[in-house]
C-alpha positions in Angstrom: 5.3 14.6 -11.4 7.8 11.9 -10.5 6.7 8.4 -11.4 6.0 6.4 -8.2 5.8 2.6 -8.0 5.1 -0.1 -5.4 7.3 -3.0 -4.1 5.3 -5.8 -2.5 6.6 -9.0 -0.9 3.2 -10.6 -0.4 3.6 -10.5 3.4 2.1 -13.4 5.4 1.1 -11.9 8.8 0.7 -13.7 12.1 -2.7 -15.4 12.1 -3.0 -15.5 8.3 -2.0 -17.8 5.4 -0.3 -17.4 2.0 -3.7 -17.7 0.4 -4.8 -14.6 2.2 -1.5 -12.9 1.4 -2.1 -13.5 -2.3 -5.7 -12.1 -2.0 -4.3 -9.0 -0.3 -1.6 -8.6 -3.0 -4.2 -8.5 -5.8 -6.4 -6.2 -3.8 -3.4 -3.9 -3.2 -2.4 -4.0 -6.8 -5.8 -2.9 -7.9 -5.7 -0.2 -5.3 -2.3 1.0 -6.5 -3.5 1.0 -10.1 -6.4 3.3 -9.1 -4.0 5.5 -7.2 -1.8 6.1 -10.2 1.2 3.9 -9.2 3.2 3.2 -12.4 4.7 -0.2 -11.5 3.8 -3.0 -9.1 6.9 -5.1 -8.4 7.2 -8.4 -6.5 10.4 -9.8 -5.1 11.9 -13.3 -5.0 12.7 -14.7 -1.5 12.9 -18.3 -0.4 12.6 -20.1 2.9 11.0 -17.0 4.5 7.7 -17.8 6.3 6.6 -14.1 6.2 7.1 -13.7 2.4 4.9 -15.5 -0.1 6.4 -14.2 -3.3 8.9 -17.1 -3.9 7.3 -18.2 -7.2 7.7 -14.6 -8.5 6.7 -15.1 -12.1 3.6 -17.0 -11.1 2.5 -14.2 -8.8 3.2 -11.6 -11.4 0.9 -13.4 -13.8 -1.8 -13.5 -11.0 -1.5 -9.7 -10.5 -1.2 -8.8 -14.2 -4.3 -10.9 -14.9 -6.3 -9.1 -12.2 -5.3 -5.5 -13.2 -5.6 -3.6 -16.5 -3.0 -0.9 -16.9 -0.4 -0.9 -14.2 3.0 -2.4 -15.1 3.8 -5.6 -13.2 7.2 -7.0 -12.7 10.0 -8.5 -10.6 11.9 -6.4 -8.2 13.5 -8.8 -8.6 14.3 -12.3 -9.9 17.5 -13.5 -8.2 19.3 -14.7 -11.3 21.8 -17.0 -9.6 18.9 -19.2 -8.7 17.8 -19.7 -12.3 19.0 -20.7 -15.7 18.8 -17.6 -17.9 16.8 -19.5 -20.6 14.1 -20.4 -18.1 13.8 -16.7 -16.9 13.5 -15.6 -20.6 10.8 -18.2 -21.3 8.8 -17.2 -18.1 8.9 -13.5 -18.9 8.5 -14.0 -22.6 5.3 -15.8 -21.7 4.2 -13.1 -19.3 4.9 -10.4 -21.9 3.0 -12.3 -24.5 0.0 -12.6 -22.2 0.2 -8.9 -21.0 1.9 -6.9 -23.7 3.8 -3.7 -22.7 3.1 -4.3 -19.0 5.8 -6.7 -17.8 9.2 -5.6 -16.2 12.1 -7.9 -15.3 14.4 -6.7 -12.5 17.4 -8.9 -11.9 19.3 -9.3 -8.6 22.7 -10.8 -8.0 22.2 -12.2 -4.5 20.5 -15.6 -4.1 17.9 -14.0 -1.8 18.2 -16.8 0.8 20.6 -18.9 2.8 23.1 -21.4 1.4 21.1 -24.5 2.4 18.2 -23.2 0.4 20.4 -22.3 -2.6 21.5 -26.0 -2.7 17.8 -27.0 -2.4 17.1 -24.8 -5.5 19.7 -26.9 -7.4 21.7 -23.8 -8.3 25.1 -22.8 -6.9 26.0 -19.2 -6.2 29.3 -18.6 -7.9 29.7 -15.0 -6.8 29.9 -11.8 -8.8 31.9 -13.2 -11.7 29.1 -15.3 -13.3 26.3 -12.7 -13.0 27.4 -10.4 -15.9 27.6 -13.5 -18.2 24.1 -14.6 -17.1 22.6 -11.2 -17.7 24.2 -11.0 -21.1 22.9 -14.5 -22.0 19.4 -13.6 -20.8 19.4 -10.4 -22.9 20.4 -12.4 -26.0 17.3 -14.6 -25.5 15.1 -11.6 -25.9 16.7 -10.6 -29.2 15.0 -11.8 -32.5 16.0 -15.4 -33.2 18.6 -15.9 -36.0 18.4 -18.6 -38.6 20.1 -21.7 -37.3 20.2 -20.5 -33.7 20.6 -23.7 -31.7 18.8 -22.4 -28.5 16.0 -19.8 -28.4 13.4 -18.8 -25.8 9.9 -19.7 -27.0 8.2 -17.5 -26.2 10.8 -14.8 -25.5 12.8 -14.2 -28.7 11.9 -10.9 -30.3 9.7 -9.8 -27.4 10.5 -6.5 -25.7 10.8 -7.0 -22.0 12.4 -4.1 -20.1 15.3 -5.5 -18.0 16.5 -3.7 -15.0 19.5 -4.4 -12.8 18.9 -4.2 -9.0 21.6 -3.7 -6.4 22.6 -2.5 -2.9 26.3 -2.0 -3.7 28.5 -0.5 -6.5 28.8 -3.7 -8.5 25.3 -3.6 -10.1 25.6 0.1 -10.6 28.8 -0.4 -12.6 27.3 -3.3 -14.6 24.0 -1.4 -15.3 26.1 1.6 -16.5 28.3 -0.6 -18.7 25.4 -2.5 -20.2 23.2 0.5 -20.7 20.3 -0.7 -18.5 18.0 1.0 -16.0 19.1 0.6 -12.4 17.2 0.3 -9.2 18.9 0.7 -5.8 17.7 -1.1 -2.7 17.9 2.0 -0.5 15.0 0.7 1.5 17.2 -1.8 3.4 20.8 -1.0 2.4 21.3 2.7 1.9 25.0 3.0 2.8 26.3 3.0 -0.8 23.3 4.7 -2.4 24.8 8.1 -3.2 28.1 6.7 -4.5 26.3 4.0 -6.6 23.9 6.6 -8.1 26.8 8.9 -9.0 28.8 6.1 -10.5 25.9 4.8 -12.6 25.1 8.3 -14.0 28.8 9.1 -14.7 29.7 5.9 -16.4 26.5 5.1 -18.3 26.9 3.9 -21.8 23.9 4.3 -24.1 22.5 1.0 -25.5 19.8 -0.2 -27.8 17.7 -0.6 -24.7 18.3 2.8 -23.1 19.6 6.1 -24.4 20.3 7.8 -21.0 20.7 6.7 -17.4 17.5 5.9 -15.6 17.6 5.3 -11.8 14.9 4.3 -9.4 15.4 4.5 -5.6 13.5 2.5 -3.0 12.0 4.2 0.0 10.1 2.9 3.0 7.0 5.1 3.5 4.4 4.6 6.3 1.6 7.1 6.4 -1.2 7.3 9.0 -3.5 9.7 10.7 -0.7 11.0 12.9 3.0 10.7 13.4 2.5 8.6 16.5 0.3 6.1 14.6 2.8 5.9 11.7 5.7 5.2 14.1 3.7 2.4 15.8 2.8 0.8 12.4 6.5 0.9 11.5 7.4 -1.2 14.5 6.2 -4.2 12.4 9.1 -3.6 10.0 11.6 -2.9 12.7 10.7 -6.2 14.5 10.9 -8.2 11.3 14.3 -6.8 10.5 15.7 -7.6 14.0 14.3 -11.1 13.9 15.9 -11.7 10.5 19.3 -10.6 11.8 18.8 -12.8 14.9 18.3 -15.8 12.5 14.7 -16.1 13.5 12.6 -15.1 10.4 8.9 -15.7 10.9 5.5 -14.4 10.1 5.0 -10.7 9.9 4.3 -9.5 13.5 1.7 -7.0 14.6 2.9 -3.5 15.8 3.9 -3.0 19.4 3.7 0.0 21.7 7.3 -0.2 23.1 9.9 -1.0 20.5 12.7 0.0 22.9 11.9 -3.0 25.1 12.1 -5.3 22.0 15.7 -4.6 20.8 19.1 -4.2 22.2 21.0 -0.9 21.7 23.2 -2.6 19.1 20.1 -3.9 17.2 18.5 -0.5 17.3 21.6 1.1 15.8 21.7 -1.6 13.1 18.1 -1.1 12.2 18.3 2.7 12.2 21.2 2.5 9.8 19.6 -0.1 7.5 16.2 1.6 7.4 17.5 5.2 7.2 15.6 5.8 4.0 12.2 5.9 5.6 9.5 8.5 5.7 6.9 8.3 8.5 4.0 10.6 9.4 0.6 12.0 8.6 -0.1 13.3 5.1 1.8 16.5 5.5 4.8 14.7 7.1 4.9 12.1 4.3 4.7 14.8 1.6 7.5 16.7 3.2 9.7 13.6 3.7 9.3 12.3 0.2 9.9 15.8 -1.3 13.1 16.1 0.7 14.3 12.7 -0.4 13.6 13.5 -4.1 15.2 17.0 -3.8 18.4 15.5 -2.3 18.9 12.4 -4.6 17.0 13.3 -7.8 15.8 9.8 -8.7 14.0 9.3 -12.0 11.5 7.1 -10.3 10.5 6.1 -6.7 9.8 2.6 -5.6 7.8 2.8 -2.4 7.4 -0.1 0.1 5.7 -0.6 3.5 5.6 -3.6 5.7 2.4 -2.8 7.6 0.6 -5.5 9.5 -3.0 -4.6 8.9 -4.0 -4.7 5.3 -6.4 -1.8 5.6 -3.8 0.4 7.2 -1.3 -0.6 4.4 -3.8 0.4 1.8 -4.3 3.8 3.6 -0.5 4.3 3.8 0.0 3.8 0.1 -2.9 6.2 -0.6 -1.2 8.9 1.5 2.1 8.2 -0.2 0.5 8.5 -3.7 -1.2 11.8 -2.8 2.2 13.1 -1.7 4.0 11.9 -4.9 1.4 13.5 -7.1 2.6 16.9 -6.0 6.3 16.4 -6.4 8.1 17.3 -9.7 
C-alpha cells in the first residue's frame, strides 16, 4: 500500500472564523488519523483571508497535541520568511514535545506578496540564499560541539526529518544534491512535475539523512456520492484559484452550479492547467483516478488535498480517498 498523507491549509470559509477553522483542522486531523493517513501537513501562507495556517508551528503543536500517532508537520515553512535558527528552535521544541511525529518541509517562495514580505521583516533574496539557509538549518539539528557559539535549544541533536518542497526544478536539484526527501507541488503547479521527479531520482546523492531518493507528489482529490456532486464541490477550489489570480483573495466560497458563468475562457484554461493533477468522482472513480496517477508517476508517497467548502463533505471526501489508497500498491 502506498503511504497517503493529507495537506491542510486550515480554510476559513465564508460565514466562518479562524477559530472555527482551527476546530475543523483538529477534527479533520483526528479523522485522518483514524483513516490511516500517515502525515498531516499544514502550509504557511500570509495575508490570505481564506487560509488560517500562517503561524504554522503553533498550529502543528495544536494538531499534534490533539492526536496520538499521525505524523504532523509543515508542508511547508517558507524559509525566506524566517531565520534558520528560529525554525530549528520551533521544530526542536515540537519534536521534544511529540517525539518521532514531527516533519519539517521547507519552501523557497515567500508564500505571499512583497508588501507582506516586508511586514514580516525578512527580505526575499531569490534562489541564491535558500541553499545556504537550508544548510544552516540542518547544522542546528546536529549534536552541539564543544565551544559552538550558537546552538538551537531545543533542537541540537534532535532528529527532525527535513523535506524540500518545490514546484520547479530548483528544489528538485537541491534535494538531490543534499540527499533530502522531496515533495512536489503538483496540486497547483504540475507543469515541471515529471522533469523534476526524473532529475531528483537521477541525481540523488545519499546522505546521513537519506540513503535513496524519496519523492512525494501532491494530488487534489474530491470524492462524493457521484461524479456530478464531486464536480460541484470542486468549484470551490476553482473559484478560489481564479480569485487569487485576479488579485482578489478572500474567504473560501461555497460551490456553485454554473462554473462556466464565473470565469472567462482564459481563466478556465489557466485553472485547468494549474489543477491538472486532480481526481474527482465517486468511490470507484476516485480509486481509478488515484491508481492511474500512481501507475504513471510512481511516487513513494501521496499528499492529498481538497479545498471543499462544507466540513462534513470534506471529511467524507478524505474518507473516500483513504479507502481508494488502501487498495493501491
